[in-house]
C-alpha positions in Angstrom: -34.4 29.5 68.2 -37.5 30.4 66.0 -38.1 34.2 65.5 -41.5 35.4 66.8 -42.7 38.3 65.4 -45.5 40.8 66.4 -48.2 39.0 64.3 -47.5 35.6 66.1 -47.8 37.4 69.4 -50.9 39.4 68.8 -52.7 36.2 67.1 -51.6 34.3 70.1 -53.2 37.0 72.6 -56.4 37.3 70.6 -56.9 33.4 70.7 -56.5 33.3 74.5 -58.7 36.5 75.3 -62.3 37.0 74.5 -63.4 38.7 71.2 -64.8 41.5 73.3 -61.5 42.1 75.0 -59.6 42.2 71.5 -62.2 44.5 70.3 -62.0 46.8 73.3 -58.1 46.9 72.9 -58.3 47.6 69.1 -60.9 50.5 69.7 -58.7 51.9 72.5 -55.8 51.9 70.2 -57.9 53.8 67.6 -59.0 56.3 70.1 -56.1 57.1 72.1 -53.3 56.8 69.3 -55.6 58.4 66.8 -55.0 55.4 64.5 -56.8 55.6 61.1 -58.4 52.5 59.7 -55.5 51.8 57.4 -53.2 52.0 60.4 -55.4 49.6 62.3 -55.4 47.3 59.3 -51.5 47.5 59.0 -51.1 46.8 62.8 -54.0 44.3 63.5 -55.5 42.8 60.4 -53.0 39.8 59.9 -53.3 38.9 63.7 -57.0 39.1 63.5 -57.1 36.7 60.6 -54.4 34.5 62.2 -56.6 34.2 65.3 -59.4 32.7 63.2 -62.0 34.0 65.5 -65.5 34.3 63.7 -66.8 37.2 66.0 -63.4 39.0 65.8 -63.1 38.8 62.0 -67.0 39.6 61.4 -66.5 42.8 63.7 -63.3 43.8 61.8 -64.8 43.3 58.3 -67.7 45.4 59.4 -66.1 48.1 61.1 -62.6 48.8 59.7 -62.9 50.6 56.3 -60.5 48.9 54.0 -60.6 45.5 55.8 -60.1 42.6 53.6 -63.7 41.6 53.6 -63.2 38.3 51.6 -60.7 37.2 54.0 -62.6 37.7 57.1 -65.5 36.1 55.4 -63.6 32.9 54.8 -62.6 32.7 58.5 -66.2 33.1 59.3 -67.4 30.5 56.7 -64.6 28.1 57.9 -65.9 28.4 61.6 -69.3 27.2 60.5 -70.7 29.4 63.4 -74.5 30.0 62.7 -74.6 33.4 64.0 -71.8 35.2 62.5 -72.2 33.5 59.2 -76.0 34.8 59.5 -74.8 38.1 60.3 -72.0 38.6 57.6 -74.6 37.3 55.0 -77.1 39.8 56.0 -74.7 42.7 56.0 -73.4 41.7 52.8 -76.9 41.2 51.3 -77.9 44.7 52.7 -74.7 46.6 51.3 -73.6 47.4 54.7 -70.0 46.1 54.0 -67.5 48.3 52.2 -66.3 46.2 49.3 -62.6 47.9 49.0 -61.0 44.7 48.6 -63.0 43.8 45.5 -62.5 47.0 43.8 -60.1 45.5 41.4 -63.2 43.5 39.7 -63.7 44.9 36.3 -67.4 45.5 36.4 -70.4 45.8 38.5 -72.0 42.5 37.3 -68.8 40.8 38.4 -69.2 42.4 41.8 -72.7 41.4 42.2 -71.6 37.6 41.0 -68.8 37.7 43.7 -71.1 39.0 46.3 -73.8 36.5 45.4 -71.3 33.6 45.8 -70.2 35.1 49.1 -73.6 35.3 50.6 -74.5 31.7 49.6 -71.4 30.5 51.2 -72.3 32.0 54.6 -76.0 30.7 54.3 -74.6 27.4 53.3 -72.6 27.5 56.5 -75.6 28.3 58.3 -77.6 25.2 56.7 -75.0 22.9 57.6 -75.2 24.0 61.2 -78.8 22.9 61.3 -79.6 25.8 63.9 -83.0 26.4 63.9 -83.0 30.2 64.6 -80.4 31.1 62.2 -81.8 29.0 59.4 -85.1 30.6 59.8 -83.5 34.3 60.0 -81.4 33.5 56.8 -84.6 32.3 54.9 -86.7 35.3 56.1 -83.9 38.2 55.7 -81.7 37.4 53.2 -82.9 37.9 49.5 -82.7 34.9 47.4 -82.2 32.5 50.4 -82.8 29.0 49.5 -85.9 28.7 51.6 -86.5 24.9 51.3 -82.9 24.1 51.9 -83.1 25.9 55.3 -86.4 24.3 56.1 -84.9 21.0 55.6 -81.8 21.8 57.9 -83.9 22.8 60.6 -86.0 19.4 60.2 -82.9 17.4 60.0 -80.8 19.5 62.6 -80.2 18.8 66.2 -83.0 18.6 68.6 -83.7 22.0 70.5 -86.7 23.3 72.4 -87.2 26.0 69.7 -87.1 23.6 66.6 -90.9 23.3 66.3 -91.4 27.1 66.6 -89.0 27.9 63.9 -90.1 25.0 61.7 -93.7 26.5 61.9 -92.4 29.9 61.2 -90.3 28.7 58.1 -93.1 26.4 56.9 -95.4 29.7 56.8 -92.5 31.6 55.0 -92.4 29.0 52.5 -96.0 28.8 52.2 -96.3 32.5 51.5 -93.5 32.4 48.9 -95.4 29.7 47.0 -98.7 31.6 47.2 -96.9 34.8 45.7 -95.3 32.7 43.0 -98.5 31.1 42.0 -100.2 34.4 41.8 -97.4 35.9 39.7 -97.4 32.8 37.0 -101.1 33.1 37.0 -101.1 36.6 35.7 -101.8 37.0 32.0 -99.4 39.0 29.7 -101.7 42.0 29.4 -101.9 42.4 33.2 -98.0 43.2 33.2 -98.8 46.5 31.2 -97.3 49.6 32.9 -99.2 52.6 33.1 -102.9 53.0 32.6 
């Protein structure tokens, strides 16, 4: 008979109950048993990752200090869920996620490169979803987003009642970006002087 451990049982339960129930359970354990974030990681993280639930992994990475952000991010990316990929990319871009699992990187430039790669992967998952709302939000809210790719994703994505509205919004966003870029390119070198 195969041995079943706590990770298997917890991940099975987390797959069967709603994300909000799992989150409530973890929060109750933290509160009533005075569990530290390190203890929550020891007890729950492997089960959360095994559950492969994008909402739960997103919550865990954003709320538990010291969580393996990269591993939870991979769960979210593989899910192709546009909402949680957008949320994850936005939080990474805004610096709202604690990067403790990347602390072994040698320098700040390596950290920025790694974060940029992660953000692009989450944005790519949103692009592949074709979801008009989250493609627009990525293009609007995430610095360095590939606005033309998000626009194309909306154009080629599945039909929805909001498709035209978001296509109009992203076209305006793209138009404003092009105007700003043209103004910057038209400046003469002397206009870049600092001070007087």
